[in-house]
C-alpha positions as CSV (number, residue, x, y, z in Angstrom):
1,M,-27.8,-99.9,26.4
2,P,-26.2,-96.5,25.8
3,K,-22.3,-96.4,25.1
4,S,-22.0,-94.7,28.8
5,E,-23.3,-97.5,30.3
6,A,-21.3,-100.1,28.7
7,R,-18.5,-101.7,30.4
8,A,-15.4,-100.5,28.5
9,E,-12.4,-102.8,28.3
10,P,-9.0,-101.2,29.2
11,P,-7.1,-100.2,26.4
12,K,-3.7,-101.5,25.5
13,S,-0.6,-99.3,25.5
14,T,-0.7,-98.9,21.8
15,E,-4.4,-98.1,21.9
16,R,-4.1,-96.0,24.9
17,Y,-1.7,-93.9,23.0
18,R,-4.3,-93.5,20.1
19,V,-7.0,-92.8,22.8
20,F,-4.7,-89.8,24.1
21,L,-4.2,-88.4,20.5
22,D,-7.8,-88.5,19.8
23,T,-8.7,-86.9,23.2
24,T,-6.0,-84.4,22.9
25,R,-7.6,-83.7,19.1
26,A,-11.1,-83.4,20.3
27,L,-10.3,-81.2,23.4
28,T,-7.9,-78.6,22.0
29,G,-10.1,-77.7,19.3
30,T,-13.0,-77.1,21.5
31,L,-13.2,-73.4,23.2
32,S,-16.8,-73.6,24.5
33,S,-17.0,-74.7,28.0
34,D,-20.6,-76.7,27.3
35,E,-19.1,-78.2,24.3
36,L,-15.8,-79.0,26.1
37,F,-17.3,-80.5,29.2
38,E,-19.4,-82.9,26.5
39,A,-16.3,-83.8,24.8
40,I,-14.6,-84.7,27.9
41,H,-17.6,-86.8,28.9
42,R,-17.5,-88.4,25.3
43,E,-13.9,-89.1,25.1
44,T,-14.0,-90.6,28.7
45,A,-17.1,-92.9,27.9
46,E,-15.3,-94.0,24.8
47,V,-12.3,-96.0,27.0
48,L,-14.0,-96.2,30.5
49,E,-17.1,-97.2,32.3
50,A,-18.8,-94.1,32.9
51,S,-22.6,-94.5,33.9
52,G,-22.0,-91.6,36.1
53,F,-19.5,-88.8,35.5
54,Y,-19.1,-85.5,36.7
55,I,-16.5,-82.3,36.2
56,S,-16.1,-80.0,39.0
57,L,-14.2,-76.5,38.6
58,Y,-12.1,-75.5,41.9
59,D,-11.9,-71.8,43.1
60,Q,-8.8,-71.9,45.4
61,G,-9.1,-68.6,46.6
62,R,-12.4,-69.5,48.1
63,D,-11.5,-73.2,48.4
64,L,-15.1,-73.7,46.5
65,A,-15.4,-76.4,44.1
66,T,-18.4,-76.5,41.9
67,V,-19.8,-79.3,40.0
68,V,-20.5,-77.8,36.6
69,Y,-21.4,-81.1,34.6
70,Y,-22.5,-84.5,35.3
71,A,-24.3,-87.4,33.7
72,D,-26.2,-90.0,35.0
73,R,-26.9,-92.8,32.8
74,G,-27.4,-90.7,29.8
75,D,-29.2,-88.0,31.6
76,V,-26.8,-84.7,31.6
77,S,-27.2,-81.8,33.8
78,R,-25.4,-78.5,34.3
79,V,-26.5,-77.5,37.8
80,G,-24.0,-75.9,40.2
81,V,-23.5,-78.1,43.2
82,A,-20.8,-76.4,45.4
83,Y,-18.5,-78.0,47.9
84,R,-15.6,-77.1,49.9
85,G,-12.8,-78.2,47.8
86,S,-10.4,-79.2,51.1
87,D,-13.3,-81.6,51.8
88,S,-12.4,-83.8,48.8
89,E,-9.8,-86.0,48.9
90,V,-8.6,-85.6,45.2
91,I,-8.4,-81.8,45.4
92,R,-6.9,-81.6,48.8
93,T,-4.0,-84.2,47.9
94,Q,-4.0,-83.6,44.2
95,R,-3.8,-87.1,43.4
96,A,-6.4,-89.5,41.9
97,S,-8.3,-91.7,43.7
98,M,-10.0,-94.9,43.2
99,V,-12.9,-96.6,45.4
100,N,-14.4,-99.9,44.4
101,E,-16.7,-100.5,47.0
102,H,-19.0,-98.6,49.5
103,L,-18.6,-95.5,47.5
104,D,-21.3,-93.9,49.7
105,D,-19.0,-93.8,52.5
106,R,-15.8,-92.1,50.9
107,S,-17.3,-89.9,48.2
108,L,-18.7,-86.4,48.5
109,L,-20.7,-86.9,45.1
110,V,-22.6,-90.0,44.7
111,L,-24.6,-90.6,41.7
112,G,-28.2,-92.3,41.4
113,D,-31.8,-92.0,42.0
114,D,-32.1,-93.1,45.7
115,D,-30.5,-94.7,48.3
116,T,-31.2,-98.2,46.9
117,D,-29.8,-97.2,43.5
118,V,-26.6,-95.4,43.5
119,T,-23.1,-95.8,42.0
120,S,-21.0,-98.5,44.1
121,S,-17.4,-97.6,42.7
122,A,-15.6,-94.7,41.1
123,I,-12.3,-93.3,39.9
124,S,-11.4,-89.6,40.2
125,A,-8.6,-87.7,39.0
126,P,-7.3,-83.8,39.5
127,M,-6.8,-81.4,36.6
128,I,-3.7,-79.4,37.2
129,H,-2.1,-77.2,34.9
130,K,1.0,-75.1,35.4
131,G,0.7,-75.8,38.9
132,R,-2.7,-74.4,39.3
133,M,-5.7,-77.0,40.7
134,I,-8.2,-76.5,37.9
135,G,-10.8,-78.9,39.2
136,A,-11.6,-82.7,39.1
137,I,-13.1,-85.4,37.1
138,S,-14.6,-88.5,38.1
139,A,-16.3,-91.5,36.4
140,Q,-18.4,-93.6,38.4
141,S,-20.2,-97.5,38.0
142,Y,-23.4,-98.9,39.4
143,D,-21.4,-102.4,39.8
144,A,-18.5,-103.0,42.5
145,E,-14.8,-103.3,41.5
146,A,-15.5,-101.8,38.2
147,Y,-12.3,-100.1,37.9
148,S,-8.5,-101.0,37.8
149,E,-5.5,-99.1,38.2
150,D,-5.1,-99.0,34.4
151,D,-8.3,-97.3,34.6
152,L,-7.2,-94.9,37.1
153,T,-3.8,-94.3,34.9
154,M,-6.3,-93.4,31.8
155,L,-8.7,-91.3,33.5
156,Q,-5.7,-89.2,34.8
157,G,-4.3,-88.9,31.4
158,I,-7.8,-87.3,30.3
159,A,-7.7,-85.2,33.4
160,D,-4.1,-83.8,32.3
161,L,-5.4,-83.0,28.9
162,S,-8.7,-81.9,30.0
163,A,-6.8,-79.3,32.5
164,V,-5.1,-77.7,29.4
165,A,-8.2,-77.6,27.3
166,I,-10.1,-76.1,30.3
167,D,-7.5,-73.7,31.0
168,N,-7.4,-72.5,27.3
169,A,-11.2,-72.1,27.2
170,Q,-11.2,-70.3,30.4
171,Q,-8.4,-67.9,29.0
172,F,-10.6,-67.6,25.7
173,A,-13.7,-66.8,27.7
174,E,-11.6,-64.2,29.6
175,L,-10.5,-62.6,26.6
176,Q,-13.8,-62.5,25.0
177,Q,-15.3,-61.1,28.4
178,R,-12.6,-58.4,28.5
179,R,-13.0,-57.4,24.6
180,R,-17.1,-57.2,25.4
181,E,-16.5,-55.1,28.6
182,A,-14.1,-52.8,26.9
183,E,-16.5,-52.6,23.6
184,Q,-19.3,-51.9,26.3
185,I,-17.3,-49.2,28.3
186,E,-16.2,-47.5,25.2
187,E,-20.1,-47.1,24.1
188,I,-21.2,-46.2,27.6
189,G,-18.4,-43.8,27.5
190,R,-19.7,-42.1,24.3
191,A,-23.1,-42.2,25.4
192,L,-22.3,-40.5,28.8
193,T,-20.1,-37.8,27.7
194,S,-22.7,-36.9,25.4
195,E,-25.5,-36.6,27.9
196,R,-26.1,-33.3,29.4
197,D,-28.7,-33.9,32.0
198,P,-27.2,-35.0,35.3
199,K,-30.0,-37.3,36.0
200,E,-29.8,-38.8,32.9
201,V,-26.5,-39.4,33.2
202,L,-27.0,-41.2,36.7
203,G,-29.5,-43.5,34.9
204,K,-27.2,-44.3,32.3
205,V,-24.3,-45.0,34.5
206,I,-26.6,-47.3,36.8
207,A,-27.6,-49.3,33.5
208,A,-24.1,-49.6,32.4
209,V,-22.7,-51.3,35.6
210,L,-25.9,-53.7,35.6
211,A,-25.1,-54.8,32.3
212,V,-21.1,-55.0,32.3
213,L,-20.9,-56.9,35.7
214,D,-24.2,-58.7,35.6
215,V,-25.2,-57.8,39.3
216,D,-28.5,-57.4,40.9
217,G,-28.1,-53.9,41.9
218,A,-26.3,-50.7,41.3
219,S,-26.1,-47.2,43.0
220,V,-24.5,-44.0,42.8
221,W,-23.8,-42.0,46.1
222,L,-22.8,-38.3,46.2
223,C,-20.9,-36.9,48.8
224,E,-22.5,-34.2,50.7
225,G,-22.7,-32.5,54.1
226,P,-19.6,-31.0,55.7
227,N,-16.2,-32.0,54.4
228,G,-18.5,-34.3,52.0
229,K,-18.6,-37.0,54.8
230,V,-22.4,-37.8,54.4
231,G,-23.1,-40.1,51.2
232,R,-26.6,-39.9,49.7
233,I,-28.1,-42.0,47.0
234,A,-28.5,-40.0,44.0
235,D,-29.8,-42.9,42.0
236,A,-30.2,-46.7,42.2
237,G,-31.3,-49.4,40.1
238,G,-31.9,-53.2,39.7
239,E,-33.7,-56.1,41.4
240,I,-32.0,-55.0,44.8
241,S,-31.9,-51.2,44.4
242,L,-31.5,-49.1,47.7
243,P,-34.2,-46.3,48.3
244,V,-33.0,-43.1,46.6
245,G,-32.4,-40.5,49.1
246,L,-30.8,-42.8,51.6
247,T,-27.7,-41.4,53.5
248,W,-25.0,-42.7,55.8
249,D,-21.9,-41.3,57.7
250,L,-18.7,-41.7,55.9
251,D,-16.5,-41.3,58.6
252,G,-15.9,-45.2,59.3
253,E,-13.6,-47.4,57.8
254,L,-15.6,-47.8,54.8
255,G,-15.6,-44.4,53.9
256,E,-11.8,-43.8,55.0
257,K,-11.0,-46.4,52.3
258,L,-13.0,-44.9,49.3
259,L,-12.4,-41.3,50.3
260,E,-9.1,-41.0,51.4
261,M,-7.1,-44.1,49.7
262,H,-9.3,-43.9,46.5
263,K,-9.7,-47.4,45.8
264,P,-12.2,-50.0,45.2
265,V,-13.5,-51.9,48.2
266,I,-15.1,-55.7,47.7
267,I,-17.2,-56.7,50.4
268,D,-17.9,-60.7,50.3
269,D,-20.4,-60.8,52.8
270,L,-22.6,-57.9,53.3
271,A,-24.5,-59.3,56.3
272,S,-21.3,-59.6,58.5
273,S,-18.7,-57.3,57.3
274,P,-17.4,-54.9,60.1
275,L,-17.0,-52.6,57.0
276,V,-20.9,-52.1,56.7
277,P,-22.1,-49.2,58.7
278,D,-25.1,-50.4,61.3
279,A,-27.4,-47.6,59.6
280,L,-26.8,-49.1,56.1
281,R,-27.1,-52.7,57.0
282,E,-30.7,-52.8,57.6
283,H,-31.1,-51.3,54.1
284,L,-29.4,-54.3,52.4
285,E,-30.0,-57.8,51.6
286,A,-27.5,-60.7,52.4
287,G,-25.0,-61.0,49.3
288,S,-21.8,-59.3,48.3
289,S,-20.7,-55.7,47.3
290,I,-18.2,-53.9,45.4
291,G,-17.5,-49.9,45.7
292,A,-15.4,-47.4,43.6
293,P,-14.7,-44.0,44.2
294,L,-16.3,-41.3,42.0
295,T,-13.3,-38.6,41.5
296,I,-15.4,-35.4,40.5
297,A,-13.4,-32.0,39.7
298,G,-10.1,-33.8,41.6
299,R,-11.6,-35.0,44.7
300,V,-13.9,-37.9,45.7
301,G,-17.2,-36.7,45.0
302,G,-19.1,-39.9,45.5
303,I,-19.2,-43.9,45.4
304,L,-20.4,-46.3,42.4
305,T,-21.4,-49.5,44.1
306,A,-22.7,-52.8,42.3
307,G,-24.3,-55.5,44.5
308,S,-25.1,-59.4,44.4
309,R,-28.5,-60.9,46.1
310,R,-26.4,-64.0,46.7
311,P,-22.8,-64.3,48.0
312,R,-20.1,-63.7,45.3
313,H,-16.8,-63.6,45.1
314,F,-16.2,-60.2,43.0
315,T,-12.6,-60.4,41.9
316,D,-9.8,-57.8,41.4
317,D,-10.8,-57.6,37.7
318,D,-14.5,-56.9,38.8
319,A,-12.9,-54.1,41.0
320,A,-11.0,-52.7,38.1
321,V,-14.0,-53.1,35.6
322,L,-16.3,-51.0,38.0
323,Q,-13.2,-48.6,38.7
324,R,-13.1,-47.7,34.8
325,L,-17.1,-47.4,34.7
326,A,-16.4,-44.8,37.9
327,S,-14.1,-43.0,36.0
328,Q,-16.2,-42.8,32.9
329,A,-19.0,-41.5,35.1
330,S,-16.9,-39.1,36.7
331,I,-16.3,-37.2,33.4
332,A,-20.1,-37.6,32.2
333,L,-21.0,-36.2,35.7
334,E,-18.4,-33.3,35.7
335,N,-19.5,-32.5,32.0
336,A,-23.0,-32.4,33.1
337,R,-22.2,-30.2,36.1
338,L,-20.5,-27.9,34.1
339,H,-23.5,-27.9,31.6
340,A,-25.9,-27.1,34.2
341,N,-24.2,-24.3,35.7
342,L,-23.7,-22.7,32.4
343,Q,-27.4,-23.2,31.9
344,A,-28.2,-21.9,35.0
345,L,-26.1,-18.7,34.5
346,S,-28.1,-18.4,31.0
347,L,-31.2,-18.3,32.9
348,T,-30.2,-16.5,36.1
349,D,-30.1,-12.7,36.8
350,P,-26.2,-12.2,38.0
351,L,-27.2,-9.3,40.4
352,T,-30.0,-10.5,41.9
353,G,-29.7,-14.4,41.7
354,L,-33.3,-14.7,40.4
355,P,-34.5,-16.2,37.2
356,N,-34.1,-14.0,34.4
357,R,-36.7,-12.8,31.8
358,R,-35.6,-15.5,29.6
359,R,-36.4,-18.1,32.3
360,L,-39.7,-16.3,33.1
361,Q,-40.6,-16.3,29.6
362,I,-40.2,-20.3,29.4
363,H,-41.9,-20.6,33.0
364,L,-45.0,-18.5,31.7
365,D,-45.5,-19.8,28.5
366,K,-46.1,-23.2,30.3
367,E,-48.2,-21.8,33.2
368,V,-50.4,-20.0,30.6
369,A,-50.9,-23.2,28.7
370,A,-52.1,-25.0,32.0
371,A,-54.4,-21.9,32.6
372,R,-55.8,-22.5,29.1
373,R,-57.0,-25.8,30.4
374,G,-58.7,-24.6,33.5
375,R,-55.5,-24.2,36.1
376,S,-55.9,-20.8,38.1
377,L,-53.0,-18.4,37.4
378,V,-52.3,-14.7,38.5
379,V,-49.2,-12.4,37.3
380,V,-48.1,-9.8,39.8
381,V,-45.8,-7.0,38.6
382,F,-43.6,-4.9,40.8
383,D,-41.9,-1.5,40.0
384,L,-39.8,0.1,42.3
385,D,-40.8,3.7,42.4
386,N,-38.5,6.5,40.9
387,F,-35.5,3.8,41.3
388,K,-33.4,6.0,38.8
389,H,-33.5,9.0,41.2
390,Y,-32.4,6.7,44.2
391,N,-29.8,5.5,41.9
392,D,-28.4,8.7,40.5
393,T,-28.5,10.4,43.9
394,F,-26.8,7.6,46.2
395,G,-24.7,5.9,43.4
396,H,-25.1,2.6,41.6
397,L,-23.7,0.4,44.4
398,V,-26.6,1.5,46.5
399,G,-29.1,0.8,43.8
400,D,-27.5,-2.5,43.5
401,D,-28.1,-3.3,47.1
402,I,-31.7,-1.8,46.9
403,L,-32.2,-4.5,43.9
404,R,-30.8,-7.5,46.0
405,A,-32.9,-6.6,49.0
406,F,-36.0,-6.2,47.1
407,A,-35.4,-9.7,45.3
408,Q,-34.7,-11.3,48.7
409,I,-38.1,-10.3,50.2
410,L,-40.0,-11.6,47.0
411,D,-38.1,-14.6,47.1
412,D,-38.8,-15.4,50.7
413,E,-42.6,-14.7,50.4
414,N,-42.7,-16.7,47.4
415,R,-44.0,-20.3,47.7
416,A,-42.0,-23.2,46.1
417,M,-44.3,-23.8,43.4
418,N,-44.3,-20.4,42.2
419,L,-41.5,-18.2,40.3
420,V,-40.3,-14.7,41.0
421,A,-38.0,-13.1,38.4
422,R,-36.4,-10.2,37.7
423,Y,-38.3,-8.6,34.5
424,G,-35.8,-6.0,33.5
425,G,-34.2,-2.7,35.3
426,D,-36.3,-2.1,38.5
427,E,-39.3,-4.5,37.4
428,F,-39.8,-7.8,39.0
429,M,-42.8,-10.4,38.2
430,S,-44.4,-13.1,40.2
431,V,-46.2,-15.9,38.6
432,L,-48.5,-17.6,41.1
433,S,-49.9,-20.7,40.1
434,E,-53.0,-22.2,41.4
435,S,-53.9,-18.7,42.7
436,D,-56.7,-16.2,42.6
437,A,-56.8,-12.5,43.0
438,D,-57.4,-12.9,46.7
439,G,-54.2,-14.8,47.2
440,A,-52.3,-12.8,45.3
441,R,-53.3,-9.5,47.2
442,F,-52.5,-11.5,50.4
443,Y,-49.2,-12.1,49.1
444,V,-48.7,-8.6,47.8
445,N,-49.3,-7.2,51.3
446,R,-46.9,-9.7,53.1
447,V,-44.5,-8.0,50.5
448,K,-45.6,-4.6,51.6
449,D,-45.0,-5.3,55.2
450,R,-41.6,-6.8,54.6
451,L,-40.6,-3.6,52.4
452,V,-41.6,-1.2,55.6
453,S,-39.6,-3.2,58.0
454,D,-36.5,-4.2,55.8
455,A,-33.2,-2.7,57.1
456,I,-32.0,-1.4,53.9
457,L,-35.2,-0.5,51.9
458,G,-36.9,1.0,55.0
459,E,-33.8,3.5,55.4
460,Y,-34.5,4.9,52.2
461,G,-38.3,4.9,52.4
462,L,-38.8,3.1,49.2
463,G,-41.9,2.5,47.4
464,V,-43.1,0.0,45.0
465,S,-46.0,0.2,42.4
466,I,-47.8,-3.1,41.9
467,G,-50.1,-4.3,39.4
468,L,-51.8,-8.0,39.1
469,A,-54.0,-9.7,36.8
470,E,-55.7,-13.3,36.9
471,F,-55.7,-15.1,33.7
472,D,-59.1,-15.0,31.7
473,P,-59.2,-17.9,29.2
474,A,-62.1,-15.6,27.4
475,S,-60.1,-12.6,27.0
476,M,-56.6,-13.6,27.0
477,K,-55.0,-15.9,24.5
478,S,-51.3,-15.2,25.2
479,T,-48.4,-14.7,28.0
480,A,-48.2,-11.1,26.5
481,D,-52.1,-10.5,27.3
482,V,-51.8,-11.0,30.8
483,I,-48.5,-9.2,31.5
484,Q,-50.4,-6.7,29.4
485,A,-53.1,-6.8,32.0
486,A,-51.0,-6.5,34.8
487,D,-48.9,-3.7,33.2
488,M,-52.3,-1.6,32.8
489,D,-53.5,-2.2,36.8
490,M,-49.8,-1.2,37.8
491,Y,-50.3,1.9,35.7
492,S,-53.5,2.7,37.3
493,A,-51.8,2.5,40.8
494,K,-48.9,4.8,39.9
495,G,-51.4,7.1,38.8
496,H,-52.2,8.0,42.6
497,R,-48.5,8.0,43.7
498,P,-46.2,11.2,44.1
499,E,-43.6,11.3,41.2
500,E,-40.9,12.1,43.6
501,P,-40.3,10.6,46.8
502,Q,-40.1,13.0,50.1
503,T,-36.0,13.3,51.0
504,E,-34.5,15.3,53.9
505,S,-32.4,18.0,52.6
């Protein structure tokens, strides 16, 4: 028969003192929770009948007790059976309890295989340390009248020692968790601040939240619209990730807490919380969530959220961790935004706002490579006729207006998949992907019609020379070849145009 099933004789006072010393040494030297629970069970079974045995831990904030360890005739389990703590006489009164018969009428947790084979008597004791209810332990027997007052006193002594040991183990585990979190956040910070692509930053932020907080889903919301009062999911990840692009109105109480008070928000029950907007609730699974503001360029520019599929009591410590991650993410997003702006400036013509020659070359190289593989491509060159004359006659400010107006026409008539760029001076170029010469001529005619009707360009009677070239894999090998062919077509067109415009005297 296993030792835990044998009826232990109550120890004498000197023996009891020795037992407490042995128990103290066994428990205080153990910091792993699993090993500690096993040690408490083992030491209890040395001196008390413990055919059945369990340990429950208590969360006073939620009035929730969870059985973290139980053993039934030698079979050990660590499943989390939860019950309301105030329903337990031991937790509610903070006093030890003994039941020597009809246990199934008075106990919340009765061990055994079925209704005909369950424990008959039990002793239970609260674990209290420094005034905090940590939980309870219970020893049970399949025999009636199995325990005495001495047994109850002994169990209470073991519970007192266990409370100290569990509190130490919890503090140690918390310190270890905080150390790991600090290391992860430091590593995440290095990774984020070194990243220059905003999309990559968002992905790393999501991965960081999932790893550090051990949650089922995470999202980055960016504030858009008038006064930044519309939230849009820029990226999301995890098992319960929300759809990217989902939007919701931030004018409600939840938006006020995050955007105006700049504080994290914890929602214990997403299904019933009045903070959750109805438009958003339909996309959420039941569970819990936490959100922290992303402060970008001195204002709240977004929200970082983490969610759990099952109800979870997110703590203030969880909120602090998410806020630290949000701070790291804010810095990284700001750096990425500045880098993206600088990169855009380096690839954009400052006068017209169109891509510049450098950006054109990058794009055209990729399109020519695709054309070599069979995709159709047409390049169209535009050269404003006698632009220098207009510039010298009417001044550079008028010349700038002319260039901006023509650039706007090209951009308006351009398809989203195509690129129009300022090639240099008064020359512009359109790269028409998946288009043939006929499609390009249709585009050119639209540009000509707009040129005549434009308020600025029509006033000066400005003309434009146009050349186009369709990429031919047989005769063209590089971007220079197709540009040269378009130039030659344009020069041919110029030969039929007057060199000087007709102007009024």
